[in-house]
Phi, psi and omega in degrees: 000129181257133175243143176245140179255122179288143177286165176303317181297319179295316181297318180291321178298319178295319177299314181296321179295317179294318179298315179299316178299312183298328180285340179266345183287313337275168177244166177299320180296316179296316180296323180290330174295327173298318180297317178301315178296318178297321177299315181301312181291324177299321178300316178297315181294322176301317177298315181304312181292316181302322183277341187244346185295139181225162176101189185299335181275348191306310184297315181292321180294315179301318180297312179299315184294327175301317178294317182294323177300313180297317180297312181293325176297315178299316180292321178302310180296314182295320180293320176300315178298317180296318176301318177297318177301327181276001179080021182264158172275136183249136174300138183224002181238156177302320179299316179297317178298321177296315183294324185264350178291142179243018180253158181260130177246161173183132178298333180289342184295340179292348179264359176293161174296160178304316181299317180291322177296315181293319178301321178294321177296324176298312179298323177299313180297323178293322175297317174310313185298327177300315181287323178298314180300317178297317181294323177299312180300317179293319179297319178295316179298322181274005180055057179238077188296325180295317179294314179300317181298315179298317182294324176298318178296318178299321178299318178297320177299315180295322177300319179294317178299315179301311182300315181294316179293322176297321179298321177301326180274357181083021183249161167281165187308315187259006180305128176079356182258329185260349183301323180298320178295320180296321179296322180294326181292335182283339182286000000 
């Protein structure tokens, strides 16, 4: 019996081909890798706002963001482990996180008003939820209850983050987030 050992390059090329395929299908694992990338970028964005926010909202925003950074780091680590438990390939490079991230970054955003910085974080969490909802449906369809359960919990965390950040802005949880959907329904 002859065995062949794939080179590192061959193994990585096969991983990349499978990942590319999974992102076009899509699968729960591929969608969850988008969530992992969004968590990674959100942690960076939380730091940016925490370090640059000024004005009357600064103290409350910094306090909330310190908690959110810790929460998202824990979720990032747990989600990566869960993906491995599920037999999935996990993004591990900055380039992969950049490629699979669906949030907008920019160094200039640190000069926005506190309200605009916080509003962007609210929209980011809402964007997370779009991917989480898709991944939950795919996980349920693929009969992956552990993944679906984790994602449902993550959705609850994001809902809480949205509500708290909206409260800092003087808004109710869904203010400004659902109007676009309502406008589409009228057409």
